[in-house]
C-alpha positions in Angstrom: -81.9 54.2 20.1 -85.4 53.5 19.7 -85.8 49.6 19.6 -84.6 47.0 22.1 -83.9 43.9 21.0 -84.4 40.8 23.0 -82.8 37.4 22.6 -83.0 33.9 24.2 -79.4 32.9 24.7 -78.6 30.4 21.8 -75.9 28.0 21.2 -74.4 28.1 17.6 -70.7 27.9 17.0 -68.6 29.5 13.8 -65.2 28.5 12.2 -64.1 31.3 10.0 -60.9 30.8 8.3 -58.5 33.1 6.6 -55.8 31.4 4.6 -54.4 29.2 7.2 -55.2 31.6 10.1 -57.9 31.4 12.2 -60.0 34.2 13.5 -58.9 34.2 17.4 -61.6 35.7 19.9 -60.5 36.4 23.3 -60.9 38.8 26.4 -59.8 42.1 26.2 -57.0 43.4 28.3 -55.4 46.7 29.0 -53.0 46.2 26.4 -55.9 46.9 24.1 -57.3 50.1 24.9 -55.3 51.9 22.0 -56.4 49.4 19.7 -60.0 49.3 20.7 -60.1 53.1 20.8 -58.9 53.0 17.3 -61.3 50.6 15.8 -64.2 52.3 17.9 -63.6 55.5 16.0 -62.9 53.4 12.7 -66.4 51.6 12.9 -68.3 54.9 14.3 -67.1 56.6 10.8 -67.7 53.5 8.3 -70.9 52.7 10.1 -72.6 55.8 11.5 -71.8 58.0 8.3 -75.1 59.3 7.3 -76.9 58.4 10.1 -75.5 60.6 12.8 -74.0 64.0 12.2 -70.9 64.4 10.8 -70.6 67.0 13.6 -70.2 64.0 15.8 -68.0 61.4 13.6 -65.8 64.2 12.6 -65.1 65.1 16.4 -64.1 61.9 17.5 -61.2 62.3 19.9 -58.6 59.2 19.7 -56.8 60.5 23.1 -60.0 60.7 24.9 -61.3 57.1 23.6 -57.8 55.8 24.7 -58.3 57.2 28.2 -62.3 55.6 28.4 -60.7 52.1 27.4 -57.9 52.5 30.1 -60.2 53.7 32.8 -62.2 50.8 31.9 -59.7 48.4 32.4 -58.4 49.8 35.4 -61.8 49.1 37.4 -61.7 46.5 39.7 -65.3 45.4 39.6 -66.8 46.5 36.8 -69.9 45.2 35.2 -68.7 45.4 31.6 -66.5 42.9 29.6 -64.9 43.0 26.4 -64.0 40.4 23.8 -62.0 40.8 20.7 -61.4 39.3 17.2 -58.0 39.3 16.1 -56.7 38.1 12.8 -52.6 37.7 12.8 -52.4 39.2 16.0 -54.6 42.5 15.0 -57.6 43.1 16.5 -60.6 43.7 13.9 -63.3 43.5 15.7 -64.7 43.7 19.3 -68.2 43.2 21.4 -68.8 45.1 24.7 -71.2 43.7 27.2 -72.5 44.2 30.5 -75.0 42.7 33.4 -78.0 44.9 33.4 -78.1 46.8 36.9 -82.0 46.7 37.5 -82.3 42.9 36.0 -81.4 39.8 37.8 -80.3 37.8 35.2 -80.3 40.0 32.1 -77.2 41.4 30.1 -77.2 43.9 27.1 -74.7 44.2 24.0 -73.4 47.7 24.7 -71.2 47.8 21.1 -70.2 45.1 18.6 -68.2 46.6 15.9 -66.4 44.9 13.4 -64.0 46.7 10.9 -65.7 47.2 7.6 -63.5 45.0 5.7 -64.4 41.9 7.6 -68.1 42.3 7.4 -70.3 39.2 6.3 -67.5 36.8 7.7 -69.3 35.7 10.6 -67.1 37.5 12.9 -69.8 39.6 14.6 -71.7 36.5 15.0 -68.7 34.5 16.1 -68.0 37.5 19.0 -72.1 37.8 19.7 -71.5 33.3 20.0 -68.8 34.0 22.8 -70.6 36.6 24.8 -73.6 33.9 24.7 -71.2 31.2 26.0 -70.1 33.5 28.9 -73.4 34.6 29.9 -75.1 31.3 30.0 -72.9 30.4 32.8 -75.0 32.9 35.0 -78.1 31.5 34.0 -78.9 34.2 32.0 -82.6 34.6 30.6 -82.1 37.6 28.0 -79.8 39.3 26.2 -80.6 42.6 24.8 -78.9 45.2 22.5 -80.4 48.8 21.3 -79.9 50.1 17.5 -80.6 53.6 16.3 -84.1 53.4 14.5 -82.2 54.4 11.2 -79.7 51.7 11.4 -81.3 48.8 9.2 -77.9 47.0 8.6 -77.6 46.4 12.5 -81.4 45.4 12.8 -81.2 42.9 10.2 -77.8 41.4 11.3 -79.3 41.0 15.0 -82.7 39.5 13.3 -80.2 36.9 11.8 -78.7 36.2 14.6 -82.1 34.9 16.5 -82.7 38.8 18.1 -86.8 39.7 18.1 -87.6 43.2 18.2 -89.7 44.5 21.0 -91.8 47.6 21.7 -89.6 49.4 23.8 -88.0 52.8 22.7 -85.2 54.9 24.0 -83.4 58.1 23.0 -79.5 58.4 22.3 -78.2 61.8 23.0 -75.0 63.1 21.7 -73.7 66.6 21.9 -76.9 68.5 21.2 -78.1 65.5 18.6 -81.2 63.1 19.5 -81.1 59.9 17.7 -84.1 57.4 18.0 -83.6 53.7 19.3 -85.0 50.6 18.8 
């Protein structure tokens, strides 16, 4: 990931409705582990095909991903939190964020994924807004996110939400592959 994006916390809310059913945003719990793992894999294959090596996307393990989420929910003092977006009691998106260890009042979006069939319906914005409302209580100064340098769609989304690009560069490593991040 080559470009970090910094954003001052903002306050904007969205009401998104689907045929008399409202999208529900709530904090994730341990019962969500399997659904989060499956959605994570689905979103990676939908979003990163052509951006990451097929070897990475084709070898994602549902069992391993479920174990990772179950481990997260069993931690007593994790600095990470997850909010989910539900439609008709089905998780269709989620946002994971964490306090940055070396920063006094900064947080980072670690993942924000929405099922492809629900893109452009403000669900990502609604999840992001929930996170921003939550971290404002801790006098947060900055909210950061990293994107793959070649993930223009993600960069456009974050820019539309008020994030600004920075000159900070990182490298994301997975298996034997390296990808620049912004």
